[in-house]
VOPAGU-2260 file (C-alpha; in pm, 1 decimal, decimal comma):
REM VOPAGU-2260
SITE   aa  ch    i         X         Y         Z
SITE  MET   A    0    3776,8   -2021,9   -1546,9
SITE  SER   A    1    3694,8   -2027,1   -1906,5
SITE  LYS   A    2    3534,7   -1715,1   -2063,3
SITE  LYS   A    3    3208,4   -1904,2   -2134,8
SITE  LEU   A    4    3158,3   -2019,8   -1786,3
SITE  HIS   A    5    3244,0   -1681,8   -1631,7
SITE  ALA   A    6    3003,8   -1516,5   -1886,7
SITE  GLY   A    7    2740,4   -1798,1   -1770,2
SITE  ALA   A    8    2799,3   -1725,3   -1392,4
SITE  MET   A    9    2758,4   -1352,0   -1453,7
SITE  ALA   A   10    2438,0   -1389,0   -1647,8
SITE  GLY   A   11    2291,1   -1616,2   -1346,3
SITE  VAL   A   12    2381,5   -1364,0   -1091,0
SITE  VAL   A   13    2233,1   -1068,1   -1289,0
SITE  VAL   A   14    1916,9   -1278,0   -1325,2
SITE  LEU   A   15    1895,6   -1336,7    -959,1
SITE  LEU   A   16    1974,8    -964,5    -869,0
SITE  PHE   A   17    1682,3    -861,5   -1079,2
SITE  ALA   A   18    1457,7   -1133,2    -962,8
SITE  SER   A   19    1512,9   -1008,1    -605,3
SITE  LEU   A   20    1479,4    -637,7    -691,4
SITE  ALA   A   21    1149,4    -697,7    -874,7
SITE  GLN   A   22     993,6    -861,7    -544,9
SITE  ALA   A   23    1131,7    -587,7    -342,7
SITE  HIS   A   24     821,3    -338,7    -392,8
SITE  PRO   A   25     569,8    -279,6    -111,2
SITE  GLN   A   26     268,4    -512,5    -130,4
SITE  LEU   A   27     -59,9    -478,3      59,5
SITE  GLN   A   28     -81,0    -734,6     312,2
SITE  SER   A   29    -409,2    -617,8     509,1
SITE  ALA   A   30    -627,2    -337,2     566,7
SITE  GLU   A   31    -862,2    -201,3     816,1
SITE  PRO   A   32   -1149,0    -177,4     730,0
SITE  ALA   A   33   -1075,8    -497,0     583,0
SITE  VAL   A   34   -1104,6    -549,3     195,5
SITE  GLY   A   35   -1452,3    -621,7      80,5
SITE  THR   A   36   -1602,6    -594,0     421,3
SITE  THR   A   37   -1898,4    -393,2     573,9
SITE  ALA   A   38   -1784,8    -235,9     909,7
SITE  PRO   A   39   -1866,0      82,7    1107,2
SITE  ALA   A   40   -1741,1     408,3     980,2
SITE  PRO   A   41   -1371,9     421,0    1037,8
SITE  LYS   A   42   -1192,1     708,2    1183,4
SITE  GLN   A   43    -870,9     614,4    1001,2
SITE  ILE   A   44    -768,2     386,5     705,6
SITE  ARG   A   45    -478,2     141,2     820,9
SITE  ILE   A   46    -292,5     -35,7     535,8
SITE  MET   A   47     -15,4    -319,7     623,3
SITE  PHE   A   48     251,4    -368,7     373,8
SITE  ASN   A   49     531,0    -626,4     352,2
SITE  GLU   A   50     782,8    -377,2     395,3
SITE  ALA   A   51     841,5     -38,3     557,5
SITE  VAL   A   52     696,3     250,0     348,7
SITE  ILE   A   53     800,8     619,3     344,3
SITE  PRO   A   54     475,4     825,7     479,3
SITE  GLN   A   55     581,6    1125,5     290,8
SITE  PHE   A   56     538,8     966,6     -28,0
SITE  SER   A   57     245,1     736,2      39,6
SITE  GLY   A   58    -102,4     780,7      95,1
SITE  VAL   A   59    -469,5     717,5      -1,8
SITE  GLU   A   60    -749,0     882,8    -188,3
SITE  LEU   A   61   -1095,6     772,4     -53,5
SITE  ARG   A   62   -1393,0     792,0    -254,9
SITE  ASP   A   63   -1765,5     799,4    -134,7
SITE  PRO   A   64   -2050,6     601,0    -308,2
SITE  SER   A   65   -2100,7     876,2    -566,3
SITE  GLY   A   66   -1735,3     876,3    -650,0
SITE  LYS   A   67   -1662,0    1203,7    -473,5
SITE  LEU   A   68   -1356,5    1232,5    -284,7
SITE  VAL   A   69   -1366,3    1231,5     100,1
SITE  PRO   A   70   -1118,6    1442,1     287,5
SITE  VAL   A   71    -823,5    1248,1     459,5
SITE  GLY   A   72    -546,3    1354,4     669,5
SITE  LYS   A   73    -161,0    1329,3     640,9
SITE  SER   A   74     -33,0     984,1     599,2
SITE  GLU   A   75     203,1     856,3     874,8
SITE  THR   A   76     333,9     525,6     970,0
SITE  ASP   A   77     263,5     342,6    1299,7
SITE  PRO   A   78     540,1     446,8    1540,6
SITE  ALA   A   79     572,1      82,6    1636,4
SITE  ASN   A   80     549,7     -65,8    1291,2
SITE  LYS   A   81     681,5     113,9     970,2
SITE  LYS   A   82     490,3    -127,1     758,5
SITE  MET   A   83     155,4      24,5     875,9
SITE  LEU   A   84      38,3     315,6     697,7
SITE  VAL   A   85    -221,6     503,1     878,0
SITE  VAL   A   86    -443,6     798,3     714,5
SITE  PRO   A   87    -703,6     961,1     932,4
SITE  VAL   A   88   -1070,2    1029,4     780,4
SITE  LYS   A   89   -1165,5    1372,1     840,6
SITE  GLN   A   90   -1538,1    1332,4     828,5
SITE  GLU   A   91   -1801,4    1082,5     942,4
SITE  LEU   A   92   -1860,6     842,2     667,1
SITE  SER   A   93   -2250,9     745,6     586,0
SITE  PRO   A   94   -2349,7     421,7     479,5
SITE  GLY   A   95   -2244,1     276,4     136,0
SITE  GLU   A   96   -1954,4     148,4     -56,1
SITE  TYR   A   97   -1622,0     344,8     -48,3
SITE  LYS   A   98   -1311,3     292,4    -275,2
SITE  VAL   A   99    -949,1     341,8    -135,9
SITE  ASP   A  100    -687,4     401,2    -416,6
SITE  TRP   A  101    -354,1     370,1    -233,2
SITE  HIS   A  102      19,3     436,0    -327,6
SITE  ALA   A  103     323,7     358,8    -136,9
SITE  VAL   A  104     684,8     404,2    -168,4
SITE  SER   A  105     944,2     193,8       9,9
SITE  ASP   A  106    1313,6     253,4      74,9
SITE  ASP   A  107    1397,8     130,8    -291,2
SITE  THR   A  108    1212,5     422,2    -402,2
SITE  HIS   A  109     972,2     248,7    -630,1
SITE  ARG   A  110     594,5     372,1    -610,9
SITE  VAL   A  111     330,9     109,7    -639,4
SITE  LYS   A  112     -47,4     165,3    -622,8
SITE  GLY   A  113    -371,8     -31,7    -596,6
SITE  ASN   A  114    -717,3       5,3    -459,9
SITE  TYR   A  115    -986,0    -182,6    -267,2
SITE  SER   A  116   -1348,4    -136,5    -149,5
SITE  PHE   A  117   -1502,9    -163,1     175,1
SITE  SER   A  118   -1845,5     -74,0     296,1
SITE  VAL   A  119   -1986,3     113,2     597,0
SITE  GLY   A  120   -2297,0     -47,0     729,0
SITE  ARG   A  121   -2620,1     133,7     878,7
């Protein structure tokens, strides 16, 4: 194999490797309460990712309509589905819009974060 052909093949392998690694981070797939919806006050926040997450390094901050932090419990994964992060809400939520700031770490050890809102109805 010529040196140019070998170098080109190696460059292609490197590009493919980095492209697959870049897509190997956890991404939010769905949430309960659902993004942008109005629902009864939840007892827990459940976030589904596209891959398994490590609960010790993943979690949420929940903010009430005034921006104040709402107490939440320890993050865990659903025993039947390691892609589902489950975080207990420690107090009854009153009506209004709530913001969820989430962060997640998967087996690839990359931390990703995002946020969404939902509302609690009367």
